[in-house]
C-alpha positions in Angstrom: -14.3 -3.4 -1.6 -14.7 -0.2 -3.1 -18.1 1.9 -4.0 -18.2 -0.4 -7.7 -17.7 -3.1 -6.0 -13.8 -4.0 -6.8 -11.9 -6.3 -4.4 -8.9 -3.9 -3.4 -6.6 -6.4 -0.8 -3.7 -5.0 -1.2 -2.3 -2.0 0.4 1.2 0.1 0.1 1.5 1.6 2.7 4.6 4.9 3.5 6.1 4.6 7.0 8.3 8.0 8.1 11.2 8.3 9.7 8.9 9.5 13.3 7.2 5.3 12.6 3.7 7.4 11.8 1.9 5.1 8.7 -0.3 6.1 5.3 -1.8 4.3 3.1 -1.2 5.6 -0.5 -3.2 3.3 -2.6 -5.3 0.2 -2.5 -4.5 -2.1 -4.7 -6.1 -5.4 -6.3 -3.3 -7.9 -6.7 0.0 -8.4 -4.4 2.0 -8.0 -7.8 0.5 -4.2 -8.3 1.1 -3.2 -4.9 4.3 -3.9 -5.3 5.3 -2.5 -9.0 4.4 0.8 -6.4 5.6 0.2 -3.4 9.2 -0.2 -5.8 8.6 3.3 -8.1 8.2 5.3 -5.0 11.3 3.5 -3.0 13.4 4.0 -6.1 13.1 7.6 -5.4 15.5 6.9 -2.8 14.0 9.0 0.2 13.9 8.3 3.9 9.9 6.8 3.7 10.0 2.6 4.4 7.3 2.0 1.8 5.6 -1.4 2.5 2.2 -3.5 1.2 0.1 -5.2 3.5 -3.4 -7.2 3.0 -6.0 -6.1 4.5 -7.7 -8.9 6.2 -11.1 -9.9 5.4 -14.3 -7.6 7.3 -11.1 -5.1 7.8 -10.8 -1.2 6.0 
């Protein structure tokens, strides 16, 4: 949950060649998160962009 009360359970995660993972953003819907991940993935970099759902009670 954000400070304004909106629930953003979907994450876009970037994983680099070394296995390091970084949160790119949080989104309200899976479709929105997948659109962002797809746009980033089109750039052709060596990073992997994945969509994950945040479980209840976790960050």
